[in-house]
C-alpha positions as CSV (number, residue, x, y, z in Angstrom):
1,M,-141.2,34.7,-85.2
2,P,-139.0,35.7,-88.1
3,R,-140.9,36.4,-91.3
4,Y,-138.7,34.4,-93.6
5,R,-139.4,30.8,-94.6
6,I,-137.7,28.1,-96.7
7,R,-139.6,25.0,-97.9
8,S,-138.2,21.6,-97.0
9,R,-138.6,20.5,-100.6
10,D,-136.2,23.3,-101.7
11,I,-133.6,22.1,-99.3
12,A,-134.1,18.5,-100.5
13,T,-133.9,19.5,-104.2
14,M,-130.6,21.3,-103.5
15,W,-129.1,18.0,-102.1
16,G,-130.6,15.7,-104.7
17,Q,-133.1,14.1,-102.4
18,D,-136.7,13.2,-103.0
19,P,-138.7,16.3,-101.8
20,V,-141.9,14.4,-101.2
21,A,-140.1,11.7,-99.2
22,V,-138.3,14.2,-97.1
23,E,-141.4,16.3,-96.3
24,K,-143.4,13.2,-95.5
25,G,-140.6,11.6,-93.4
26,L,-140.1,14.6,-91.1
27,G,-143.5,16.1,-91.3
28,I,-142.0,19.6,-91.8
29,I,-143.3,21.6,-94.7
30,E,-141.2,24.7,-94.1
31,K,-139.1,26.4,-91.4
32,A,-138.5,29.9,-90.1
33,V,-135.2,31.5,-91.0
34,P,-133.8,34.6,-89.2
35,G,-133.0,37.6,-91.3
36,I,-129.5,38.8,-91.7
37,D,-130.1,41.3,-88.8
38,E,-131.9,38.9,-86.5
39,D,-130.4,36.7,-83.7
40,T,-131.3,35.2,-80.4
41,I,-131.2,38.6,-78.7
42,T,-133.4,40.4,-81.1
43,I,-135.9,37.6,-81.0
44,S,-135.8,37.6,-77.2
45,V,-136.4,41.4,-77.1
46,E,-139.5,41.2,-79.3
47,A,-140.9,38.3,-77.3
48,A,-140.2,40.1,-74.0
49,R,-142.0,43.2,-75.3
50,D,-145.1,41.2,-76.2
51,A,-145.0,39.5,-72.8
52,L,-145.0,42.9,-71.2
53,K,-147.9,44.1,-73.3
54,R,-150.0,41.2,-72.0
55,A,-148.8,41.5,-68.4
56,R,-149.3,45.3,-68.3
57,I,-146.6,45.8,-65.7
58,S,-143.6,48.2,-65.6
59,P,-140.4,46.5,-66.8
60,E,-138.7,48.0,-63.7
61,E,-140.7,45.5,-61.6
62,I,-138.9,42.5,-63.2
63,G,-136.5,41.0,-60.7
64,A,-134.9,38.4,-62.9
65,I,-134.4,37.7,-66.6
66,Y,-133.3,34.3,-67.9
67,V,-132.6,33.6,-71.6
68,G,-132.4,30.0,-72.6
69,S,-130.7,29.3,-75.9
70,E,-128.0,27.2,-77.6
71,S,-127.3,30.0,-80.1
72,H,-126.4,33.0,-77.9
73,P,-124.5,35.6,-80.0
74,Y,-121.7,35.9,-77.6
75,A,-119.6,33.1,-76.0
76,V,-118.7,35.4,-73.2
77,K,-121.3,38.2,-72.6
78,P,-124.8,37.6,-71.5
79,S,-127.8,37.9,-73.8
80,G,-130.0,38.7,-70.8
81,S,-128.3,42.0,-69.9
82,V,-128.9,43.3,-73.5
83,V,-132.6,42.2,-73.3
84,A,-132.9,44.0,-69.9
85,A,-131.5,47.2,-71.3
86,A,-133.7,47.0,-74.4
87,I,-137.0,46.6,-72.5
88,G,-136.1,49.0,-69.7
89,A,-135.6,46.5,-66.9
90,V,-133.2,48.3,-64.7
91,G,-132.3,48.5,-61.0
92,R,-132.3,45.7,-58.5
93,M,-132.4,42.7,-60.9
94,T,-130.4,39.5,-61.6
95,S,-129.9,37.9,-65.0
96,A,-128.3,34.8,-66.5
97,D,-128.1,32.9,-69.7
98,Y,-129.1,29.2,-69.7
99,E,-128.0,26.5,-72.0
100,F,-129.5,23.0,-72.0
101,A,-130.1,22.3,-75.7
102,C,-133.8,22.7,-76.4
103,K,-135.1,22.9,-72.8
104,A,-133.2,25.9,-71.6
105,G,-136.3,28.1,-71.9
106,T,-138.4,25.9,-69.6
107,A,-135.5,25.7,-67.2
108,G,-135.8,29.5,-67.0
109,I,-139.5,29.2,-66.1
110,Q,-138.7,26.9,-63.3
111,T,-136.0,29.2,-61.9
112,S,-138.4,32.1,-62.1
113,M,-141.0,30.0,-60.2
114,G,-138.6,29.4,-57.4
115,L,-137.6,33.1,-57.0
116,V,-141.1,34.5,-57.1
117,G,-142.4,31.7,-55.0
118,S,-139.9,32.4,-52.3
119,G,-140.7,36.1,-52.3
120,L,-137.3,37.2,-53.4
121,I,-138.6,38.9,-56.6
122,K,-142.0,40.1,-57.8
123,Y,-141.7,39.0,-61.4
124,G,-139.4,36.8,-63.4
125,L,-139.0,36.8,-67.1
126,A,-138.1,33.5,-68.7
127,I,-137.3,33.4,-72.4
128,G,-136.6,30.5,-74.8
129,A,-135.2,31.6,-78.1
130,D,-132.8,30.2,-80.8
131,T,-131.5,30.7,-84.3
132,A,-130.5,27.1,-84.7
133,Q,-127.9,25.9,-87.2
134,G,-127.7,22.7,-89.2
135,A,-124.7,21.8,-91.4
136,P,-125.3,21.9,-95.2
137,G,-126.7,18.6,-96.3
138,D,-127.2,17.3,-92.8
139,P,-130.7,16.1,-91.8
140,L,-130.8,18.9,-89.1
141,E,-130.9,21.5,-91.9
142,Y,-134.5,20.6,-92.6
143,A,-135.6,21.3,-89.1
144,A,-133.2,23.8,-87.4
145,A,-135.2,27.0,-87.3
146,A,-135.6,30.3,-85.5
147,G,-138.1,31.7,-83.0
148,G,-138.7,32.4,-79.4
149,A,-141.2,32.9,-76.6
150,A,-141.2,34.8,-73.3
151,F,-143.2,34.3,-70.1
152,L,-143.6,36.6,-67.1
153,V,-143.9,34.6,-63.9
154,A,-145.6,36.0,-60.9
155,A,-146.5,34.6,-57.5
156,D,-150.0,36.1,-57.6
157,D,-152.3,34.5,-60.2
158,K,-154.9,37.2,-60.1
159,G,-155.8,38.3,-63.7
160,N,-153.1,36.1,-65.2
161,V,-153.2,34.0,-68.4
162,A,-152.4,30.7,-66.7
163,R,-151.4,29.1,-63.4
164,I,-148.6,26.6,-63.2
165,D,-149.9,23.9,-60.8
166,H,-146.9,21.6,-60.8
167,T,-143.6,20.9,-62.5
168,V,-141.2,18.0,-62.5
169,S,-137.9,17.3,-64.3
170,M,-135.7,14.3,-65.4
171,T,-132.0,14.5,-66.3
172,T,-129.5,11.9,-67.5
173,D,-126.2,11.9,-69.2
174,T,-127.4,10.8,-72.7
175,P,-125.1,12.3,-75.4
176,D,-127.5,12.3,-78.3
177,F,-126.6,15.7,-79.7
178,W,-123.7,18.1,-79.0
179,R,-121.5,20.9,-80.3
180,R,-118.0,21.5,-79.1
181,E,-116.5,24.9,-78.5
182,G,-115.5,26.6,-81.7
183,Q,-117.5,24.3,-84.0
184,S,-120.0,25.9,-86.3
185,Y,-122.5,23.1,-86.4
186,P,-123.7,20.5,-84.0
187,R,-123.4,16.7,-84.4
188,H,-125.9,14.1,-83.5
189,G,-126.3,10.4,-82.9
190,G,-128.8,9.8,-85.8
191,R,-131.6,7.4,-84.7
192,F,-130.0,7.3,-81.2
193,T,-131.6,10.7,-80.7
194,G,-135.0,9.0,-80.6
195,E,-134.2,6.0,-78.4
196,P,-133.0,6.2,-75.6
197,A,-132.9,10.0,-75.7
198,Y,-136.1,11.8,-76.7
199,F,-138.8,9.2,-76.1
200,K,-137.3,8.0,-72.7
201,H,-137.2,11.5,-71.3
202,V,-140.4,12.9,-72.7
203,V,-142.6,9.9,-71.9
204,E,-141.2,9.2,-68.4
205,T,-141.2,12.8,-67.3
206,S,-144.8,13.2,-68.5
207,K,-145.7,10.1,-66.6
208,M,-144.0,11.4,-63.5
209,L,-146.0,14.6,-63.7
210,M,-149.3,12.8,-64.0
211,E,-148.5,10.4,-61.2
212,E,-147.5,13.3,-58.8
213,T,-150.7,15.2,-59.7
214,G,-153.0,12.3,-59.8
215,T,-154.0,13.0,-63.4
216,S,-154.4,11.0,-66.6
217,P,-154.3,12.1,-70.3
218,S,-158.1,12.5,-70.3
219,D,-157.8,15.2,-67.6
220,F,-156.0,17.5,-70.1
221,D,-157.5,19.6,-72.9
222,H,-154.2,20.2,-74.6
223,A,-150.8,18.6,-74.6
224,V,-147.5,20.1,-75.9
225,F,-144.3,18.1,-76.4
226,H,-141.0,19.2,-77.8
227,M,-141.0,19.0,-81.6
228,P,-137.7,18.1,-83.3
229,N,-140.0,17.0,-86.1
230,R,-143.7,16.1,-86.4
231,K,-143.4,12.3,-85.9
232,F,-141.6,12.3,-82.5
233,P,-144.3,14.3,-80.6
234,E,-147.1,12.4,-82.3
235,R,-145.5,9.1,-81.3
236,A,-144.8,10.2,-77.7
237,S,-148.4,11.5,-77.3
238,K,-149.8,8.3,-78.6
239,T,-147.6,6.2,-76.3
240,L,-148.9,8.3,-73.3
241,G,-152.5,7.9,-74.3
242,F,-153.3,11.4,-75.7
243,T,-155.5,11.9,-78.7
244,R,-154.7,13.8,-81.9
245,D,-157.2,16.5,-81.0
246,Q,-155.3,17.1,-77.7
247,V,-152.0,17.8,-79.4
248,K,-152.9,19.4,-82.7
249,Q,-153.1,23.0,-81.6
250,G,-149.6,23.0,-80.1
251,L,-148.1,21.0,-83.0
252,V,-146.6,23.9,-84.9
253,V,-143.4,22.3,-86.1
254,Q,-144.6,21.6,-89.6
255,Y,-145.0,25.3,-90.3
256,I,-141.9,26.7,-88.5
257,G,-139.5,23.9,-87.9
258,N,-137.7,23.1,-84.6
259,T,-137.0,26.4,-82.9
260,Y,-135.0,24.6,-80.2
261,S,-135.3,26.5,-76.9
262,G,-138.3,28.3,-78.3
263,C,-140.0,25.1,-79.5
264,S,-142.3,23.8,-76.8
265,P,-142.8,27.3,-75.4
266,L,-144.1,28.4,-78.8
267,G,-146.3,25.3,-78.9
268,L,-147.7,26.5,-75.5
269,C,-148.2,30.0,-77.0
270,S,-150.2,28.5,-79.8
271,V,-152.5,26.7,-77.3
272,F,-153.0,30.1,-75.6
273,D,-154.3,31.4,-78.9
274,V,-157.5,29.3,-78.4
275,A,-157.5,28.2,-74.8
276,T,-160.4,29.0,-72.5
277,P,-160.5,29.5,-68.7
278,G,-160.4,26.2,-66.8
279,E,-158.7,24.2,-69.5
280,R,-155.7,22.2,-68.5
281,I,-152.5,21.8,-70.4
282,L,-149.6,19.3,-70.1
283,L,-146.3,20.8,-71.4
284,T,-143.2,18.7,-71.7
285,S,-139.9,20.0,-73.1
286,Y,-136.9,18.1,-74.1
287,G,-133.2,19.0,-74.3
288,S,-130.5,16.8,-75.6
289,G,-127.8,15.8,-73.3
290,A,-130.4,15.0,-71.9
291,G,-133.5,16.1,-69.9
292,S,-137.1,17.1,-69.8
293,D,-139.2,19.5,-67.8
294,S,-142.9,18.8,-67.5
295,F,-145.7,21.2,-66.4
296,H,-149.3,21.0,-65.3
297,I,-150.9,24.3,-66.3
298,T,-154.5,25.6,-65.8
299,V,-155.8,28.4,-68.0
300,Q,-157.1,31.4,-66.0
301,D,-159.8,34.0,-66.6
302,G,-157.2,36.6,-67.6
303,I,-156.7,34.8,-71.0
304,E,-159.8,36.4,-72.4
305,E,-158.7,39.9,-71.6
306,R,-155.0,39.6,-72.4
307,R,-155.0,37.4,-75.5
308,E,-155.4,40.3,-78.0
309,L,-153.0,42.7,-76.3
310,A,-150.1,41.3,-78.5
311,P,-149.9,39.4,-81.8
312,L,-151.2,35.9,-81.7
313,T,-148.8,33.1,-82.4
314,G,-150.9,31.8,-85.3
315,D,-150.8,35.3,-86.9
316,M,-147.0,35.4,-86.6
317,I,-146.7,31.9,-88.2
318,S,-149.0,33.0,-91.0
319,R,-147.0,36.2,-91.7
320,K,-144.2,34.9,-93.9
321,K,-142.0,35.5,-97.0
322,Y,-140.4,32.6,-98.8
323,I,-136.7,32.6,-99.7
324,N,-134.7,30.3,-101.9
325,Y,-131.7,28.2,-100.8
326,A,-129.1,30.7,-102.0
327,T,-130.7,33.5,-99.9
328,Y,-130.9,31.0,-97.0
329,V,-127.2,30.3,-97.2
330,K,-126.5,34.0,-97.2
331,Y,-128.7,34.8,-94.2
332,R,-127.3,31.9,-92.2
333,E,-123.7,32.6,-93.2
334,K,-123.0,29.1,-94.3
335,L,-120.2,30.1,-96.7
336,N,-117.2,30.5,-94.4
337,F,-114.2,30.8,-96.7
338,A,-111.9,31.1,-93.7
339,E,-112.6,27.4,-93.0
């Protein structure tokens, strides 16, 4: 999690909008901003190193690395190969970059599940990370943030933090958000991004998961949904029948913004900060374009031993330094005189 933060009210003041109304409307107090020397790759490397600290394995045992993001630094050159070199994952290994708006990180988890489950690899590393952009003055500017999370997936659940019991996905051609090649900023369909985009996919995919696993909201101790703002996941959880207590630990968007591919994974990491063995978690991501991945996760005994081996998510969220709008513009390179 980058250290820098900008308050929503400072962005609102810059564009002559009511700071209180903006903060209340989106439910975002502040967002994380990458430093001038931070990008998706550097965030992915740091997240991967923390994952390795908790897993306590040699990076040479990793058989696959998948980096999900919509802000890869290179149009043609993988982020995953740089991450592999930085963490020392060498030898017989495959890697690929994924892009599916904000659910590319969870797609990497599913791919890793398939490879380790088939016995082709011992460990798979799935990363969701972004340094998201929003055009100056656009509503996205209040939410588009930076951050990432990494998960090592293994076939054997002995001593691990959690077990993935089931996963299911839903995909449709719903163009609620997009960015064409060569464009600096994405465009979106305004309120169309809620219905029929976000809510249809998040709610229906979560229902599919519960139907296939024979569970109901009361069977879960925690629920994490993709967080483009605070109101969307709160509404989705209420529609599904989850309580505020079930979603509050994973609801980190108000403090860090929407970290895109790192969004729901970071919510899951926040739950791991406090989860105890035996607790069950429902995780549902969302990516514009559009699709959702939903997971049934059970916390394992290894959580107690491994939790403190790397910084907690809450500690990284609390470690922050505020910047003003001018510094934010500089760090995000929003002044492009060539255009």
